DOPADO-532947 format. One record per residue: residue number from 0; x, y, z of N, C-alpha, C in turn; residue in one letter. Coordinates in steps of 0.1 Angstrom, whole numbers, m for minus. Example, Ala and Ser with C-alpha at 12.3 -4.5 7.8 and 13.67 -1.06 7.14 Angstrom:
BEGIN
0; 132; m57; 78; 123; m45; 78; 132; m33; 78; A
1; 128; m22; 71; 137; m11; 71; 129; 0; 79; S
This chain:
BEGIN
0; m697; 190; 1014; m711; 195; 1014; m716; 197; 1028; M
1; m723; 208; 1030; m728; 210; 1044; m740; 201; 1046; R
2; m743; 199; 1059; m755; 191; 1062; m767; 197; 1055; R
3; m773; 189; 1046; m784; 194; 1038; m797; 191; 1044; L
4; m798; 183; 1054; m810; 179; 1060; m817; 167; 1053; G
5; m826; 161; 1061; m831; 148; 1056; m841; 149; 1045; P
6; m847; 161; 1043; m857; 163; 1032; m850; 161; 1018; M
7; m837; 164; 1017; m831; 164; 1004; m830; 149; 999; L
8; m828; 140; 1008; m827; 126; 1004; m840; 121; 998; G
9; m851; 124; 1004; m864; 120; 998; m866; 128; 985; V
10; m863; 140; 985; m865; 148; 973; m856; 143; 961; L
11; m844; 139; 964; m836; 133; 954; m841; 120; 948; L
12; m847; 112; 957; m853; 99; 953; m865; 102; 944; V
13; m873; 112; 948; m884; 116; 940; m880; 121; 926; L
14; m870; 130; 927; m865; 136; 914; m860; 125; 905; A
15; m855; 114; 910; m850; 104; 902; m861; 94; 897; A
16; m873; 96; 902; m884; 88; 898; m885; 74; 904; G
17; m879; 73; 916; m879; 60; 922; m892; 57; 929; C
18; m896; 44; 931; m908; 40; 937; m911; 26; 933; G
19; m921; 20; 938; m925; 7; 934; m940; 5; 934; H
20; m945; m6; 929; m959; m8; 928; m965; m12; 942; D
21; m973; m4; 948; m978; m7; 961; m987; m19; 962; P
22; m992; m23; 951; m1001; m35; 951; m993; m48; 955; S
23; m980; m47; 955; m972; m59; 959; m968; m58; 974; T
24; m972; m47; 981; m968; m46; 995; m979; m53; 1003; A
25; m975; m58; 1015; m985; m64; 1024; m994; m54; 1030; P
26; m1006; m58; 1034; m1015; m49; 1040; m1009; m44; 1053; A
27; m1011; m31; 1056; m1007; m25; 1069; m1017; m28; 1080; D
28; m1013; m34; 1091; m1022; m37; 1102; m1027; m24; 1108; P
29; m1022; m13; 1106; m1026; 0; 1112; m1035; 8; 1102; H
30; m1040; 2; 1092; m1048; 9; 1082; m1061; 14; 1088; S
31; m1067; 23; 1082; m1080; 29; 1087; m1090; 18; 1089; A
32; m1090; 7; 1081; m1100; m3; 1082; m1099; m11; 1095; A
33; m1087; m11; 1101; m1085; m20; 1113; m1083; m12; 1126; T
34; m1081; 1; 1125; m1078; 9; 1137; m1091; 16; 1142; S
35; m1090; 21; 1154; m1101; 28; 1160; m1102; 42; 1154; Q
36; m1113; 49; 1156; m1115; 62; 1151; m1104; 71; 1157; R
37; m1098; 79; 1148; m1087; 88; 1154; m1093; 99; 1162; P
38; m1085; 104; 1172; m1089; 115; 1181; m1089; 128; 1172; S
39; m1095; 138; 1178; m1095; 151; 1171; m1080; 156; 1169; A
40; m1072; 154; 1180; m1058; 159; 1179; m1050; 151; 1168; E
41; m1053; 138; 1168; m1046; 130; 1157; m1051; 135; 1143; E
42; m1063; 139; 1142; m1068; 144; 1129; m1060; 157; 1126; Q
43; m1057; 165; 1136; m1050; 177; 1134; m1035; 174; 1129; H
44; m1029; 164; 1135; m1016; 160; 1131; m1016; 155; 1117; V
45; m1026; 147; 1114; m1027; 141; 1100; m1029; 152; 1090; R
46; m1038; 162; 1093; m1040; 173; 1084; m1027; 181; 1081; R
47; m1019; 183; 1092; m1006; 191; 1090; m997; 182; 1082; A
48; m996; 169; 1085; m986; 161; 1077; m990; 160; 1063; A
49; m1003; 158; 1060; m1008; 157; 1046; m1005; 170; 1039; Q
50; m1008; 181; 1045; m1005; 194; 1039; m990; 196; 1036; T
51; m982; 192; 1046; m967; 193; 1044; m963; 185; 1031; F
52; m968; 173; 1030; m964; 164; 1019; m970; 169; 1006; W
53; m982; 174; 1006; m988; 179; 994; m980; 191; 989; D
54; m975; 199; 998; m967; 211; 994; m954; 206; 987; E
55; m947; 196; 993; m935; 190; 988; m938; 184; 974; I
56; m948; 176; 973; m951; 169; 961; m956; 177; 950; L
57; m960; 189; 953; m965; 198; 942; m954; 209; 939; T
58; m942; 207; 945; m931; 217; 942; m932; 230; 950; G
59; m940; 230; 960; m942; 242; 968; m933; 242; 980; Q
60; m920; 243; 978; m910; 242; 989; m912; 253; 999; G
61; m915; 265; 995; m917; 277; 1004; m928; 274; 1014; N
62; m939; 268; 1009; m950; 265; 1018; m947; 254; 1027; N
63; m940; 243; 1022; m936; 232; 1031; m926; 237; 1042; A
64; m917; 246; 1038; m908; 251; 1048; m915; 258; 1059; Y
65; m926; 265; 1057; m934; 272; 1067; m939; 262; 1077; Q
66; m940; 249; 1073; m945; 238; 1082; m934; 231; 1090; L
67; m921; 236; 1088; m910; 231; 1096; m911; 237; 1110; F
68; m906; 230; 1120; m905; 236; 1133; m894; 247; 1133; S
69; m895; 255; 1143; m884; 266; 1144; m871; 260; 1144; K
70; m869; 249; 1151; m856; 242; 1152; m851; 237; 1139; R
71; m860; 231; 1131; m856; 227; 1118; m853; 238; 1108; C
72; m861; 249; 1109; m858; 260; 1101; m845; 267; 1103; Q
73; m840; 265; 1116; m827; 272; 1120; m815; 263; 1116; A
74; m817; 251; 1112; m805; 242; 1110; m796; 247; 1099; I
75; m801; 251; 1088; m792; 255; 1077; m799; 266; 1069; D
76; m793; 278; 1069; m800; 290; 1062; m802; 288; 1047; P
77; m794; 279; 1041; m796; 276; 1027; m806; 265; 1024; D
78; m812; 259; 1035; m820; 247; 1033; m833; 251; 1025; F
79; m839; 262; 1027; m851; 266; 1019; m848; 266; 1004; L
80; m837; 272; 1000; m834; 272; 986; m832; 258; 980; G
81; m825; 249; 988; m823; 235; 984; m836; 228; 983; Q
82; m845; 230; 993; m858; 223; 992; m865; 228; 980; V
83; m865; 241; 977; m873; 246; 965; m867; 240; 952; N
84; m854; 240; 951; m847; 235; 939; m852; 221; 936; E
85; m851; 213; 946; m855; 199; 944; m870; 197; 943; L
86; m877; 204; 951; m892; 202; 950; m897; 206; 936; A
87; m891; 216; 930; m896; 220; 917; m893; 209; 906; N
88; m885; 199; 909; m882; 188; 899; m893; 177; 901; R
89; m900; 177; 911; m910; 166; 914; m922; 168; 906; I
90; m927; 157; 900; m940; 158; 893; m949; 147; 898; T
91; m961; 147; 895; m970; 137; 899; m981; 142; 909; G
92; m978; 152; 915; m988; 158; 924; m989; 152; 938; G
93; m999; 156; 946; m1001; 151; 959; m1005; 137; 959; P
94; m1002; 130; 970; m1006; 116; 973; m1013; 116; 986; Q
95; m1025; 112; 987; m1032; 110; 1000; m1026; 99; 1007; P
96; m1025; 100; 1020; m1020; 89; 1028; m1028; 76; 1026; F
97; m1022; 65; 1025; m1029; 52; 1025; m1032; 48; 1039; L
98; m1023; 50; 1048; m1025; 48; 1062; m1019; 59; 1070; T
99; m1024; 61; 1083; m1019; 71; 1091; m1021; 67; 1106; F
100; m1011; 69; 1114; m1013; 67; 1128; m1004; 77; 1136; E
101; m1009; 83; 1146; m1001; 92; 1154; m1002; 89; 1169; A
102; m991; 90; 1176; m991; 88; 1190; m987; 102; 1196; H
103; m996; 108; 1203; m994; 122; 1208; m992; 122; 1223; I
104; m982; 130; 1227; m978; 131; 1241; m976; 146; 1243; H
105; m986; 153; 1248; m985; 168; 1250; m983; 175; 1237; G
106; m972; 182; 1236; m969; 190; 1224; m961; 183; 1214; D
107; m959; 170; 1215; m951; 162; 1206; m959; 150; 1200; R
108; m957; 147; 1188; m964; 135; 1182; m954; 127; 1174; A
109; m955; 114; 1173; m948; 105; 1164; m958; 100; 1155; R
110; m956; 102; 1142; m966; 98; 1132; m960; 88; 1122; A
111; m967; 78; 1118; m964; 69; 1108; m974; 69; 1097; T
112; m969; 70; 1085; m979; 71; 1074; m973; 65; 1061; Y
113; m982; 60; 1053; m977; 54; 1040; m984; 61; 1028; T
114; m977; 60; 1017; m981; 66; 1005; m982; 55; 994; F
115; m988; 58; 983; m987; 50; 971; m973; 47; 967; K
116; m965; 58; 967; m950; 57; 964; m943; 54; 977; T
117; m939; 41; 978; m934; 36; 991; m921; 43; 996; S
118; m914; 49; 987; m902; 57; 990; m905; 68; 999; A
119; m917; 73; 1000; m921; 84; 1008; m925; 80; 1022; L
120; m928; 67; 1024; m933; 62; 1037; m925; 67; 1049; N
121; m932; 71; 1059; m926; 76; 1071; m930; 68; 1083; Q
122; m920; 65; 1092; m923; 58; 1104; m917; 65; 1116; R
123; m926; 69; 1125; m921; 77; 1137; m917; 91; 1134; G
124; m922; 97; 1124; m919; 111; 1121; m923; 120; 1133; D
125; m914; 128; 1137; m916; 137; 1148; m923; 150; 1144; L
126; m934; 153; 1151; m941; 166; 1149; m942; 173; 1162; W
127; m941; 186; 1163; m943; 194; 1175; m954; 204; 1173; V
128; m961; 207; 1184; m971; 218; 1183; m965; 231; 1188; F
129; m964; 240; 1179; m958; 254; 1182; m965; 264; 1173; E
130; m966; 276; 1178; m972; 287; 1170; m986; 283; 1166; D
131; m994; 276; 1174; m1008; 273; 1171; m1010; 262; 1161; G
132; m1000; 254; 1157; m1002; 243; 1148; m991; 233; 1149; G
133; m993; 222; 1142; m983; 211; 1142; m973; 213; 1132; W
134; m960; 211; 1135; m949; 214; 1126; m940; 202; 1125; R
135; m935; 199; 1113; m926; 188; 1111; m912; 191; 1118; W
136; m908; 181; 1126; m896; 183; 1135; m886; 171; 1133; D
137; m887; 164; 1122; m878; 152; 1121; m866; 155; 1113; A
138; m860; 168; 1114; m849; 172; 1106; m836; 166; 1110; C
139; m835; 159; 1121; m823; 153; 1126; m821; 139; 1122; D
140; m830; 133; 1114; m829; 119; 1110; m833; 118; 1096; R
141; m829; 108; 1089; m832; 106; 1075; m847; 103; 1074; K
142; m854; 109; 1065; m868; 106; 1062; m869; 91; 1058; L
143; m879; 85; 1064; m881; 71; 1061; m874; 61; 1070; G
144; m864; 67; 1078; m857; 58; 1088; m867; 54; 1099; A
145; m865; 42; 1104; m874; 38; 1115; m870; 45; 1128; K
146; m880; 49; 1135; m878; 55; 1148; m875; 44; 1159; S
147; m868; 48; 1169; m865; 39; 1180; m876; 40; 1191; K
148; m887; 48; 1189; m897; 50; 1198; m909; 41; 1195; T
C-alpha cells in the first residue's frame, strides 16, 4: 500500500467509532480559562484549524483538501480520493475545540488543540501561511503524535 498520509489513520479511527468520555480526562492547563487572550494571528490559525476539522468531520474531504499546504497536496495524487472516501463514513458533525494554543514563528505555526473525541486531539500540528491563509502542513507525521518542538 502506498503512503496514504496521516489523515487516513485519524479517519479510520473515526470511521470505526473510537473515542472516549472526555469527562474522565484531566483538565488541560492551556485551556482558554487559564491562558492569556490569543493574538489576532493565533485567532487566524485557530479559525483555519477549526474549519479544516469541521470539513473532515462533516465528510467534506474536498474542502478539507483545499486547506492542505501545497507540499501536502503534492505527496500522493490519490490522497484526495482516499480522504473523501473515509470522510464520507464519518458521522456526528463538527466538534468545536475544547482547548487551542498556537506558537507562531513567521509563516509557520505549531498548534495544539483538543476535542470532545480525544482520538482527534492534536499536539504540535504544523500549519504554514501560504496563498493568503493558514494551511495544514503536518502530512509527514501521524496525526495525534506528539511533536518534538
